[in-house]
N, CA, C and O atoms as CSV, one atom per row, in Angstrom:
chain,resi,resn,atom,element,x,y,z
A,1,MET,N,N,-1.640,4.053,13.302
A,1,MET,CA,C,-0.282,4.183,13.783
A,1,MET,C,C,-0.005,3.002,14.708
A,1,MET,O,O,-0.797,2.725,15.609
A,2,ASN,N,N,1.088,2.319,14.500
A,2,ASN,CA,C,1.356,1.167,15.356
A,2,ASN,C,C,2.273,1.531,16.520
A,2,ASN,O,O,2.757,2.659,16.613
A,3,ASP,N,N,2.508,0.562,17.407
A,3,ASP,CA,C,3.324,0.811,18.596
A,3,ASP,C,C,4.750,1.216,18.249
A,3,ASP,O,O,5.340,2.054,18.931
A,4,LEU,N,N,5.304,0.631,17.197
A,4,LEU,CA,C,6.659,0.984,16.788
A,4,LEU,C,C,6.755,2.471,16.502
A,4,LEU,O,O,7.662,3.146,16.990
A,5,SER,N,N,5.834,2.976,15.723
A,5,SER,CA,C,5.934,4.385,15.363
A,5,SER,C,C,5.666,5.295,16.556
A,5,SER,O,O,6.224,6.390,16.622
A,6,THR,N,N,4.829,4.874,17.499
A,6,THR,CA,C,4.567,5.692,18.688
A,6,THR,C,C,5.828,5.816,19.531
A,6,THR,O,O,6.211,6.926,19.898
A,7,LYS,N,N,6.477,4.708,19.842
A,7,LYS,CA,C,7.717,4.734,20.625
A,7,LYS,C,C,8.807,5.475,19.867
A,7,LYS,O,O,9.531,6.286,20.445
A,8,LEU,N,N,8.923,5.204,18.602
A,8,LEU,CA,C,9.946,5.845,17.784
A,8,LEU,C,C,9.711,7.350,17.694
A,8,LEU,O,O,10.660,8.132,17.753
A,9,ARG,N,N,8.457,7.754,17.553
A,9,ARG,CA,C,8.148,9.195,17.509
A,9,ARG,C,C,8.588,9.884,18.791
A,9,ARG,O,O,9.158,10.974,18.744
A,10,LEU,N,N,8.332,9.263,19.930
A,10,LEU,CA,C,8.743,9.853,21.209
A,10,LEU,C,C,10.262,9.965,21.301
A,10,LEU,O,O,10.791,10.996,21.717
A,11,ASP,N,N,10.959,8.902,20.912
A,11,ASP,CA,C,12.422,8.920,20.937
A,11,ASP,C,C,12.974,9.964,19.967
A,11,ASP,O,O,13.919,10.685,20.288
A,12,LEU,N,N,12.382,10.035,18.791
A,12,LEU,CA,C,12.835,10.987,17.780
A,12,LEU,C,C,12.591,12.421,18.229
A,12,LEU,O,O,13.466,13.278,18.106
A,13,ARG,N,N,11.396,12.672,18.749
A,13,ARG,CA,C,11.076,14.031,19.208
A,13,ARG,C,C,12.039,14.466,20.308
A,13,ARG,O,O,12.554,15.583,20.267
A,14,SER,N,N,12.286,13.614,21.280
A,14,SER,CA,C,13.172,14.010,22.375
A,14,SER,C,C,14.604,14.187,21.877
A,14,SER,O,O,15.301,15.093,22.332
A,15,GLY,N,N,15.051,13.351,20.963
A,15,GLY,CA,C,16.394,13.499,20.401
A,15,GLY,C,C,16.554,14.775,19.601
A,15,GLY,O,O,17.568,15.463,19.716
A,16,LEU,N,N,15.553,15.094,18.786
A,16,LEU,CA,C,15.615,16.330,17.997
A,16,LEU,C,C,15.508,17.560,18.886
A,16,LEU,O,O,16.153,18.575,18.623
A,17,ALA,N,N,14.701,17.478,19.930
A,17,ALA,CA,C,14.594,18.602,20.873
A,17,ALA,C,C,15.934,18.842,21.557
A,17,ALA,O,O,16.303,19.990,21.805
A,18,ALA,N,N,16.665,17.776,21.864
A,18,ALA,CA,C,17.983,17.927,22.481
A,18,ALA,C,C,18.974,18.567,21.511
A,18,ALA,O,O,19.825,19.356,21.924
A,19,ILE,N,N,18.871,18.234,20.235
A,19,ILE,CA,C,19.772,18.793,19.225
A,19,ILE,C,C,19.425,20.247,18.919
A,19,ILE,O,O,20.313,21.098,18.867
A,20,TYR,N,N,18.148,20.536,18.718
A,20,TYR,CA,C,17.736,21.844,18.203
A,20,TYR,C,C,17.187,22.809,19.244
A,20,TYR,O,O,17.192,24.019,19.017
A,21,GLY,N,N,16.720,22.313,20.362
A,21,GLY,CA,C,16.125,23.215,21.350
A,21,GLY,C,C,14.979,24.006,20.737
A,21,GLY,O,O,14.127,23.429,20.062
A,22,PRO,N,N,14.943,25.324,20.962
A,22,PRO,CA,C,13.826,26.133,20.464
A,22,PRO,C,C,13.782,26.292,18.944
A,22,PRO,O,O,12.801,26.810,18.410
A,23,ARG,N,N,14.818,25.859,18.248
A,23,ARG,CA,C,14.789,25.916,16.777
A,23,ARG,C,C,13.792,24.915,16.197
A,23,ARG,O,O,13.304,25.105,15.083
A,24,LEU,N,N,13.485,23.848,16.943
A,24,LEU,CA,C,12.544,22.827,16.479
A,24,LEU,C,C,11.129,23.376,16.600
A,24,LEU,O,O,10.644,23.630,17.703
A,25,LYS,N,N,10.472,23.556,15.460
A,25,LYS,CA,C,9.132,24.150,15.432
A,25,LYS,C,C,8.032,23.144,15.147
A,25,LYS,O,O,6.856,23.441,15.358
A,26,GLY,N,N,8.390,21.971,14.675
A,26,GLY,CA,C,7.383,20.956,14.401
A,26,GLY,C,C,8.027,19.667,13.943
A,26,GLY,O,O,9.141,19.667,13.418
A,27,LEU,N,N,7.324,18.573,14.142
A,27,LEU,CA,C,7.778,17.258,13.721
A,27,LEU,C,C,6.552,16.490,13.258
A,27,LEU,O,O,5.591,16.319,14.008
A,28,PHE,N,N,6.597,16.029,12.015
A,28,PHE,CA,C,5.440,15.372,11.415
A,28,PHE,C,C,5.855,14.087,10.717
A,28,PHE,O,O,6.936,13.999,10.134
A,29,LEU,N,N,4.987,13.103,10.784
A,29,LEU,CA,C,5.127,11.911,9.965
A,29,LEU,C,C,4.318,12.128,8.703
A,29,LEU,O,O,3.265,12.766,8.729
A,30,PHE,N,N,4.813,11.594,7.601
A,30,PHE,CA,C,4.040,11.556,6.367
A,30,PHE,C,C,4.355,10.224,5.704
A,30,PHE,O,O,5.232,9.497,6.171
A,31,GLY,N,N,3.674,9.901,4.653
A,31,GLY,CA,C,3.920,8.626,3.991
A,31,GLY,C,C,3.124,7.492,4.618
A,31,GLY,O,O,2.089,7.711,5.247
A,32,SER,N,N,3.629,6.271,4.435
A,32,SER,CA,C,2.853,5.081,4.800
A,32,SER,C,C,2.537,4.992,6.289
A,32,SER,O,O,1.445,4.550,6.647
A,33,TYR,N,N,3.448,5.394,7.165
A,33,TYR,CA,C,3.138,5.357,8.601
A,33,TYR,C,C,2.031,6.344,8.936
A,33,TYR,O,O,1.144,6.030,9.729
A,34,ALA,N,N,2.068,7.515,8.353
A,34,ALA,CA,C,1.035,8.524,8.619
A,34,ALA,C,C,-0.326,8.065,8.108
A,34,ALA,O,O,-1.358,8.366,8.708
A,35,ARG,N,N,-0.319,7.336,6.998
A,35,ARG,CA,C,-1.578,6.853,6.414
A,35,ARG,C,C,-2.061,5.560,7.060
A,35,ARG,O,O,-3.158,5.093,6.753
A,36,GLY,N,N,-1.263,4.976,7.947
A,36,GLY,CA,C,-1.634,3.704,8.555
A,36,GLY,C,C,-1.470,2.534,7.613
A,36,GLY,O,O,-2.134,1.511,7.777
A,37,GLN,N,N,-0.582,2.666,6.612
A,37,GLN,CA,C,-0.382,1.622,5.609
A,37,GLN,C,C,1.025,1.040,5.631
A,37,GLN,O,O,1.447,0.410,4.661
A,38,ALA,N,N,1.747,1.240,6.710
A,38,ALA,CA,C,3.135,0.780,6.779
A,38,ALA,C,C,3.213,-0.740,6.721
A,38,ALA,O,O,2.412,-1.449,7.329
A,39,GLN,N,N,4.185,-1.209,5.984
A,39,GLN,CA,C,4.506,-2.633,5.886
A,39,GLN,C,C,5.853,-2.857,6.569
A,39,GLN,O,O,6.498,-1.899,6.995
A,40,SER,N,N,6.274,-4.091,6.674
A,40,SER,CA,C,7.539,-4.394,7.354
A,40,SER,C,C,8.735,-3.724,6.679
A,40,SER,O,O,9.716,-3.412,7.354
A,41,GLU,N,N,8.679,-3.499,5.383
A,41,GLU,CA,C,9.792,-2.882,4.659
A,41,GLU,C,C,9.665,-1.359,4.543
A,41,GLU,O,O,10.528,-0.712,3.950
A,42,SER,N,N,8.611,-0.791,5.096
A,42,SER,CA,C,8.385,0.658,4.997
A,42,SER,C,C,9.403,1.437,5.813
A,42,SER,O,O,9.820,1.012,6.891
A,43,ASP,N,N,9.798,2.596,5.269
A,43,ASP,CA,C,10.620,3.502,6.065
A,43,ASP,C,C,9.698,4.476,6.783
A,43,ASP,O,O,8.521,4.599,6.445
A,44,LEU,N,N,10.238,5.158,7.765
A,44,LEU,CA,C,9.475,6.152,8.516
A,44,LEU,C,C,9.841,7.518,7.958
A,44,LEU,O,O,10.956,8.000,8.162
A,45,ASP,N,N,8.907,8.140,7.255
A,45,ASP,CA,C,9.127,9.457,6.656
A,45,ASP,C,C,8.820,10.527,7.685
A,45,ASP,O,O,7.707,10.606,8.204
A,46,VAL,N,N,9.823,11.355,7.977
A,46,VAL,CA,C,9.717,12.368,9.018
A,46,VAL,C,C,10.021,13.733,8.421
A,46,VAL,O,O,11.033,13.911,7.743
A,47,LEU,N,N,9.147,14.688,8.675
A,47,LEU,CA,C,9.357,16.063,8.245
A,47,LEU,C,C,9.669,16.893,9.488
A,47,LEU,O,O,8.865,16.974,10.417
A,48,VAL,N,N,10.844,17.505,9.485
A,48,VAL,CA,C,11.320,18.292,10.620
A,48,VAL,C,C,11.210,19.769,10.249
A,48,VAL,O,O,11.827,20.225,9.287
A,49,VAL,N,N,10.420,20.506,11.019
A,49,VAL,CA,C,10.243,21.940,10.774
A,49,VAL,C,C,11.154,22.699,11.736
A,49,VAL,O,O,11.055,22.558,12.955
A,50,LEU,N,N,12.043,23.505,11.157
A,50,LEU,CA,C,12.967,24.317,11.947
A,50,LEU,C,C,12.685,25.794,11.718
A,50,LEU,O,O,12.044,26.165,10.736
A,51,ASP,N,N,13.159,26.620,12.614
A,51,ASP,CA,C,12.949,28.056,12.462
A,51,ASP,C,C,13.529,28.559,11.143
A,51,ASP,O,O,12.983,29.475,10.528
A,52,ARG,N,N,14.637,27.957,10.711
A,52,ARG,CA,C,15.249,28.311,9.432
A,52,ARG,C,C,16.133,27.142,8.992
A,52,ARG,O,O,16.544,26.314,9.805
A,53,ILE,N,N,16.411,27.096,7.711
A,53,ILE,CA,C,17.344,26.121,7.159
A,53,ILE,C,C,18.463,26.924,6.499
A,53,ILE,O,O,18.270,27.514,5.436
A,54,ASP,N,N,19.619,26.941,7.130
A,54,ASP,CA,C,20.752,27.669,6.554
A,54,ASP,C,C,21.490,26.817,5.531
A,54,ASP,O,O,21.894,27.311,4.478
A,55,HIS,N,N,21.663,25.547,5.840
A,55,HIS,CA,C,22.373,24.623,4.950
A,55,HIS,C,C,21.782,23.231,5.159
A,55,HIS,O,O,21.977,22.610,6.204
A,56,TYR,N,N,21.058,22.753,4.152
A,56,TYR,CA,C,20.325,21.496,4.278
A,56,TYR,C,C,21.247,20.338,4.671
A,56,TYR,O,O,20.914,19.535,5.542
A,57,GLY,N,N,22.394,20.264,4.026
A,57,GLY,CA,C,23.332,19.182,4.317
A,57,GLY,C,C,23.792,19.173,5.766
A,57,GLY,O,O,24.029,18.112,6.342
A,58,ALA,N,N,23.917,20.356,6.353
A,58,ALA,CA,C,24.321,20.450,7.759
A,58,ALA,C,C,23.266,19.834,8.671
A,58,ALA,O,O,23.604,19.235,9.692
A,59,GLU,N,N,21.998,19.975,8.314
A,59,GLU,CA,C,20.920,19.390,9.131
A,59,GLU,C,C,20.946,17.864,9.030
A,59,GLU,O,O,20.712,17.169,10.018
A,60,ILE,N,N,21.229,17.351,7.842
A,60,ILE,CA,C,21.363,15.899,7.668
A,60,ILE,C,C,22.516,15.389,8.537
A,60,ILE,O,O,22.379,14.397,9.252
A,61,ASP,N,N,23.650,16.083,8.461
A,61,ASP,CA,C,24.811,15.686,9.270
A,61,ASP,C,C,24.515,15.778,10.762
A,61,ASP,O,O,24.873,14.886,11.532
A,62,ARG,N,N,23.868,16.850,11.158
A,62,ARG,CA,C,23.591,17.105,12.580
A,62,ARG,C,C,22.718,16.003,13.193
A,62,ARG,O,O,22.852,15.691,14.376
A,63,THR,N,N,21.843,15.429,12.404
A,63,THR,CA,C,20.892,14.442,12.923
A,63,THR,C,C,21.219,13.005,12.512
A,63,THR,O,O,20.481,12.078,12.845
A,64,GLY,N,N,22.312,12.825,11.799
A,64,GLY,CA,C,22.658,11.502,11.285
A,64,GLY,C,C,22.852,10.449,12.364
A,64,GLY,O,O,22.363,9.327,12.233
A,65,HIS,N,N,23.560,10.801,13.422
A,65,HIS,CA,C,23.805,9.833,14.494
A,65,HIS,C,C,22.488,9.424,15.160
A,65,HIS,O,O,22.256,8.240,15.404
A,66,LEU,N,N,21.636,10.395,15.450
A,66,LEU,CA,C,20.337,10.104,16.067
A,66,LEU,C,C,19.510,9.188,15.168
A,66,LEU,O,O,18.975,8.180,15.629
A,67,ALA,N,N,19.405,9.537,13.894
A,67,ALA,CA,C,18.601,8.734,12.963
A,67,ALA,C,C,19.162,7.321,12.830
A,67,ALA,O,O,18.405,6.351,12.807
A,68,SER,N,N,20.474,7.207,12.744
A,68,SER,CA,C,21.094,5.877,12.632
A,68,SER,C,C,20.835,5.038,13.876
A,68,SER,O,O,20.450,3.873,13.780
A,69,ARG,N,N,21.047,5.635,15.037
A,69,ARG,CA,C,20.843,4.909,16.295
A,69,ARG,C,C,19.396,4.436,16.430
A,69,ARG,O,O,19.141,3.280,16.768
A,70,LEU,N,N,18.450,5.345,16.161
A,70,LEU,CA,C,17.036,4.971,16.296
A,70,LEU,C,C,16.616,3.968,15.231
A,70,LEU,O,O,15.793,3.092,15.500
A,71,SER,N,N,17.166,4.083,14.034
A,71,SER,CA,C,16.864,3.109,12.980
A,71,SER,C,C,17.284,1.710,13.407
A,71,SER,O,O,16.540,0.747,13.220
A,72,LEU,N,N,18.477,1.602,13.980
A,72,LEU,CA,C,18.962,0.294,14.441
A,72,LEU,C,C,18.161,-0.218,15.627
A,72,LEU,O,O,17.823,-1.400,15.680
A,73,GLU,N,N,17.855,0.653,16.576
A,73,GLU,CA,C,17.097,0.243,17.765
A,73,GLU,C,C,15.689,-0.219,17.428
A,73,GLU,O,O,15.177,-1.152,18.046
A,74,HIS,N,N,15.059,0.427,16.449
A,74,HIS,CA,C,13.651,0.160,16.154
A,74,HIS,C,C,13.443,-0.667,14.886
A,74,HIS,O,O,12.312,-1.035,14.569
A,75,GLY,N,N,14.515,-0.962,14.165
A,75,GLY,CA,C,14.403,-1.804,12.983
A,75,GLY,C,C,13.662,-1.166,11.826
A,75,GLY,O,O,12.985,-1.857,11.064
A,76,VAL,N,N,13.782,0.143,11.688
A,76,VAL,CA,C,13.125,0.840,10.587
A,76,VAL,C,C,14.027,1.976,10.114
A,76,VAL,O,O,14.644,2.668,10.923
A,77,THR,N,N,14.096,2.159,8.806
A,77,THR,CA,C,14.875,3.263,8.255
A,77,THR,C,C,14.115,4.564,8.452
A,77,THR,O,O,12.923,4.645,8.156
A,78,ILE,N,N,14.803,5.575,8.949
A,78,ILE,CA,C,14.191,6.890,9.163
A,78,ILE,C,C,14.650,7.814,8.049
A,78,ILE,O,O,15.843,8.081,7.902
A,79,SER,N,N,13.701,8.299,7.270
A,79,SER,CA,C,13.980,9.254,6.198
A,79,SER,C,C,13.575,10.637,6.673
A,79,SER,O,O,12.411,10.877,6.992
A,80,ARG,N,N,14.548,11.552,6.720
A,80,ARG,CA,C,14.295,12.891,7.242
A,80,ARG,C,C,14.229,13.904,6.120
A,80,ARG,O,O,15.021,13.870,5.178
A,81,VAL,N,N,13.271,14.806,6.239
A,81,VAL,CA,C,13.158,15.965,5.355
A,81,VAL,C,C,13.090,17.179,6.262
A,81,VAL,O,O,12.341,17.198,7.238
A,82,PHE,N,N,13.881,18.195,5.932
A,82,PHE,CA,C,13.910,19.417,6.730
A,82,PHE,C,C,13.277,20.550,5.945
A,82,PHE,O,O,13.487,20.681,4.739
A,83,VAL,N,N,12.502,21.363,6.640
A,83,VAL,CA,C,11.849,22.501,6.002
A,83,VAL,C,C,11.793,23.642,7.015
A,83,VAL,O,O,11.655,23.420,8.217
A,84,SER,N,N,11.902,24.855,6.506
A,84,SER,CA,C,11.793,26.012,7.404
A,84,SER,C,C,10.332,26.216,7.790
A,84,SER,O,O,9.417,25.787,7.088
A,85,GLN,N,N,10.142,26.873,8.908
A,85,GLN,CA,C,8.784,27.150,9.378
A,85,GLN,C,C,8.012,27.979,8.350
A,85,GLN,O,O,6.829,27.730,8.117
A,86,ALA,N,N,8.667,28.954,7.739
A,86,ALA,CA,C,8.002,29.795,6.735
A,86,ALA,C,C,7.567,28.963,5.534
A,86,ALA,O,O,6.445,29.115,5.049
A,87,ASP,N,N,8.449,28.080,5.047
A,87,ASP,CA,C,8.082,27.234,3.909
A,87,ASP,C,C,6.964,26.268,4.275
A,87,ASP,O,O,6.062,26.047,3.468
A,88,TRP,N,N,6.999,25.692,5.464
A,88,TRP,CA,C,5.952,24.765,5.895
A,88,TRP,C,C,4.597,25.453,5.896
A,88,TRP,O,O,3.594,24.855,5.506
A,89,LYS,N,N,4.563,26.691,6.327
A,89,LYS,CA,C,3.297,27.422,6.402
A,89,LYS,C,C,2.827,27.941,5.048
A,89,LYS,O,O,1.624,27.976,4.789
A,90,GLU,N,N,3.751,28.344,4.183
A,90,GLU,CA,C,3.360,29.124,3.007
A,90,GLU,C,C,3.713,28.528,1.654
A,90,GLU,O,O,2.986,28.755,0.687
A,91,ARG,N,N,4.785,27.788,1.550
A,91,ARG,CA,C,5.232,27.329,0.237
A,91,ARG,C,C,4.302,26.251,-0.302
A,91,ARG,O,O,3.790,25.427,0.455
A,92,ARG,N,N,4.087,26.262,-1.617
A,92,ARG,CA,C,3.097,25.370,-2.213
A,92,ARG,C,C,3.708,24.436,-3.261
A,92,ARG,O,O,3.146,24.273,-4.344
A,93,THR,N,N,4.833,23.832,-2.953
A,93,THR,CA,C,5.378,22.830,-3.864
A,93,THR,C,C,4.492,21.586,-3.800
A,93,THR,O,O,3.758,21.386,-2.832
A,94,ALA,N,N,4.566,20.765,-4.826
A,94,ALA,CA,C,3.764,19.536,-4.841
A,94,ALA,C,C,4.097,18.667,-3.624
A,94,ALA,O,O,3.204,18.099,-2.995
A,95,PHE,N,N,5.377,18.572,-3.302
A,95,PHE,CA,C,5.774,17.769,-2.143
A,95,PHE,C,C,5.143,18.298,-0.863
A,95,PHE,O,O,4.554,17.529,-0.104
A,96,LEU,N,N,5.256,19.600,-0.611
A,96,LEU,CA,C,4.728,20.161,0.635
A,96,LEU,C,C,3.208,20.093,0.701
A,96,LEU,O,O,2.647,19.866,1.773
A,97,VAL,N,N,2.543,20.283,-0.414
A,97,VAL,CA,C,1.081,20.160,-0.432
A,97,VAL,C,C,0.687,18.741,-0.023
A,97,VAL,O,O,-0.210,18.560,0.801
A,98,ASN,N,N,1.348,17.739,-0.592
A,98,ASN,CA,C,1.046,16.345,-0.249
A,98,ASN,C,C,1.437,16.019,1.189
A,98,ASN,O,O,0.695,15.337,1.896
A,99,ALA,N,N,2.591,16.501,1.620
A,99,ALA,CA,C,3.034,16.230,2.996
A,99,ALA,C,C,2.065,16.837,4.002
A,99,ALA,O,O,1.737,16.203,5.005
A,100,ARG,N,N,1.606,18.052,3.747
A,100,ARG,CA,C,0.635,18.688,4.656
A,100,ARG,C,C,-0.664,17.892,4.715
A,100,ARG,O,O,-1.271,17.760,5.778
A,101,ALA,N,N,-1.085,17.364,3.576
A,101,ALA,CA,C,-2.360,16.648,3.506
A,101,ALA,C,C,-2.353,15.383,4.366
A,101,ALA,O,O,-3.385,15.009,4.924
A,102,GLU,N,N,-1.208,14.730,4.473
A,102,GLU,CA,C,-1.179,13.483,5.236
A,102,GLU,C,C,-0.368,13.582,6.524
A,102,GLU,O,O,-0.168,12.572,7.198
A,103,ALA,N,N,0.097,14.758,6.875
A,103,ALA,CA,C,0.953,14.935,8.052
A,103,ALA,C,C,0.236,14.562,9.344
A,103,ALA,O,O,-0.927,14.901,9.560
A,104,VAL,N,N,0.973,13.853,10.190
A,104,VAL,CA,C,0.524,13.502,11.533
A,104,VAL,C,C,1.581,14.044,12.483
A,104,VAL,O,O,2.760,13.710,12.362
A,105,ALA,N,N,1.165,14.872,13.421
A,105,ALA,CA,C,2.122,15.435,14.376
A,105,ALA,C,C,2.795,14.321,15.165
A,105,ALA,O,O,2.148,13.369,15.601
A,106,ALA,N,N,4.085,14.455,15.336
A,106,ALA,CA,C,4.853,13.434,16.063
A,106,ALA,C,C,5.289,13.960,17.417
A,106,ALA,O,O,5.946,13.246,18.174
């Protein structure tokens, strides 16, 4: 994990905590940053675990300003994926199995 992702993780975590409060149940990196293989063109893949997901699009909208601001400040595109706490713990889709395998707490 490089310095960019460490600073960005802290900024992202605090921003999401301000938006969601106790609804935020976890924040994980996956993909190239989590594997330590990030290149200059790599995006930062972030998995946001919430108590529930009522409407996925609403979560994208709710966090769009934060993600845009941090992307510009840190020079990296932030790709967000939202998942409910129940799905993170129990669901076995190919995506979630792979994300769990390489997840790094942020």
